DONU-903202 format. One record per residue (C-alpha): x, y, z; residue in three letters. Coordinates in pm, whole numbers, padded with zeros to 5 digits, always signed. Layout:
<sites>
XYZALA/...
</sites>
This chain:
<sites>
-01410-06741+30654UNK/-01688-06825+30410UNK/-01699-06473+30277UNK/-01301-06468+30235UNK/-01349-06795+30028UNK/-01599-06628+29814UNK/-01394-06298+29763UNK/-01075-06533+29661UNK/-01322-06740+29404UNK/-01427-06410+29272UNK/-01064-06282+29220UNK/-00956-06615+29069UNK/-01250-06594+28835UNK/-01156-06244+28726UNK/-00791-06344+28663UNK/-00890-06616+28417UNK/-01154-06423+28230UNK/-01013-06297+27895UNK/-00937-05934+27803UNK/-01193-05781+27560UNK/-01084-05497+27332UNK/-01298-05279+27108UNK/-01190-05002+26869UNK/-01429-04758+26723UNK/-01437-04521+26414UNK/-01233-04757+26172UNK/-01243-04642+25807UNK/-01039-04734+25500UNK/-00825-04425+25536UNK/-00796-04439+25925UNK/-00764-04789+26056UNK/-00423-04803+26244UNK/-00361-05151+26115UNK/+00004-05084+26182UNK/-00055-05042+26555UNK/-00291-05336+26566UNK/-00021-05556+26408UNK/+00235-05423+26666UNK/+00002-05509+26951UNK/-00052-05859+26793UNK/+00323-05921+26763UNK/+00367-05835+27136UNK/+00061-05994+27262UNK/+00014-06321+27057UNK/-00332-06387+27191UNK/-00456-06043+27109UNK/-00806-06016+26948UNK/-00997-05692+26885UNK/-01356-05614+26772UNK/-01360-05328+26534UNK/-01648-05098+26492UNK/-01606-04959+26131UNK/-01777-04661+25972UNK/-01939-04856+25668UNK/-01982-04550+25428UNK/-01620-04485+25452UNK/-01503-04842+25347UNK/-01490-05017+25031UNK/-01588-05377+24995UNK/-01232-05450+24910UNK/-01106-05312+25226UNK/-01361-05489+25441UNK/-01262-05827+25265UNK/-00899-05761+25341UNK/-00968-05689+25700UNK/-01179-05989+25744UNK/-00874-06202+25644UNK/-00726-06141+25987UNK/-00889-06401+26211UNK/-00787-06199+26516UNK/-01002-05914+26411UNK/-01384-05899+26416UNK/-01563-05632+26218UNK/-01906-05479+26291UNK/-02100-05153+26157UNK/-02079-04845+26360UNK/-02367-04635+26240UNK/-02338-04552+25870UNK/-02151-04224+25818UNK/-02101-04157+26185UNK/-02241-03822+26180UNK/-02361-03663+26510UNK/-02674-03827+26632UNK/-02746-04004+26314UNK/-02856-04339+26479UNK/-03044-04141+26747UNK/-03313-04035+26476UNK/-03350-04368+26307UNK/-03679-04517+26250UNK/-03741-04890+26217UNK/-03774-04845+25846UNK/-03408-04678+25860UNK/-03290-04975+26036UNK/-03428-05214+25784UNK/-03276-05017+25509UNK/-02931-05016+25667UNK/-02968-05383+25769UNK/-03006-05466+25392UNK/-02693-05257+25321UNK/-02497-05414+25614UNK/-02571-05764+25486UNK/-02487-05667+25129UNK/-02147-05544+25260UNK/-02073-05871+25427UNK/-02151-05780+25799UNK/-02305-06136+25886UNK/-02215-06127+26254UNK/-02525-05965+26362UNK/-02351-05710+26586UNK/-02389-05329+26580UNK/-02272-05004+26780UNK/-02459-04677+26727UNK/-02252-04360+26634UNK/-02182-04189+26953UNK/-02357-04456+27156UNK/-02685-04288+27060UNK/-02953-04506+26930UNK/-03328-04424+26905UNK/-03609-04636+27068UNK/-03702-04769+26727UNK/-03346-04855+26663UNK/-03338-05062+26987UNK/-03663-05241+26899UNK/-03556-05314+26543UNK/-03235-05483+26669UNK/-03409-05680+26908UNK/-03640-05784+26636UNK/-03360-05879+26414UNK/-03172-06070+26680UNK/-02868-05860+26653UNK/-02652-05770+26949UNK/-02574-05411+27044UNK/-02260-05280+27197UNK/-02406-05015+27426UNK/-02303-04783+27690UNK/-02407-04850+28052UNK/-02566-04487+28068UNK/-02841-04639+27843UNK/-02938-04940+28078UNK/-03296-04775+28142UNK/-03395-04747+27793UNK/-03260-05079+27647UNK/-03531-05337+27595UNK/-03537-05646+27796UNK/-03388-05938+27613UNK/-03173-05738+27366UNK/-02844-05905+27337UNK/-02584-05653+27463UNK/-02220-05606+27509UNK/-02125-05346+27771UNK/-01786-05209+27864UNK/-01861-05278+28228UNK/-01550-05437+28366UNK/-01256-05196+28390UNK/-00922-05358+28388UNK/-01049-05652+28172UNK/-01282-05484+27897UNK/-01122-05185+27687UNK/-01275-04941+27469UNK/-01050-04749+27218UNK/-01068-04518+26921UNK/-00867-04561+26610UNK/-00768-04197+26632UNK/-00645-04011+26928UNK/-00914-03794+27066UNK/-01065-03595+27355UNK/-01141-03918+27548UNK/-00777-04001+27556UNK/-00841-04361+27463UNK/-00690-04348+27088UNK/-00475-04656+26996UNK/-00152-04454+26961UNK/-00197-04285+27295UNK/-00309-04583+27477UNK/-00030-04823+27317UNK/+00202-04834+27621UNK/-00120-04918+27829UNK/-00218-05198+27589UNK/+00126-05342+27566UNK/+00157-05371+27935UNK/-00140-05628+27937UNK/-00057-05986+28042UNK/+00064-06152+27718UNK/-00031-06488+27850UNK/-00385-06400+27915UNK/-00663-06485+27665UNK/-00855-06219+27460UNK/-01196-06258+27349UNK/-01422-06066+27099UNK/-01716-05848+27209UNK/-01950-06107+27066UNK/-01811-06375+27309UNK/-01927-06151+27595UNK/-02282-06066+27467UNK/-02562-06136+27711UNK/-02945-06083+27686UNK/-03027-05747+27876UNK/-03211-05779+28201UNK/-03303-05449+28361UNK/
</sites>
């Protein structure tokens, strides 16, 4: 009987936890704000964390996007070239941190392009106190204590791309699935789900 109660409590807790949505590869020319607004109209509690490619965004665009209190913006690499963050040294991270701060990224969050970050990058983010949106495939190489967001709760945490792609998780191709979410359930930003990594 006690185990049934534990299962029921776990199910009830899951039912009240908010949805978390993140969207990768947002740029000034490819942002699908039209779809994001459509989702917000259908799901009034909708919030999304946008991982933007800073080199492809103007300061004006970033300021305009920050006006939407239901969108939270963070850098996603620099140019989002293949493996760019996988080669970063701590000095590279220092340089990009200065650029990110100058561009108004004050929220202390980051996602590497293609989920691939160098060991120096992990250490530098830990030193800066920034949180990292990371893939569960990297659990073994992530330093203890690094504040981390993981897409590790299917049915509650959702990872999309602004464009349709080979992963079949583009906003447009996932729209029906998104609009089917419970409109009465709360949404949270990735930053609300960040936890210190414990291997």
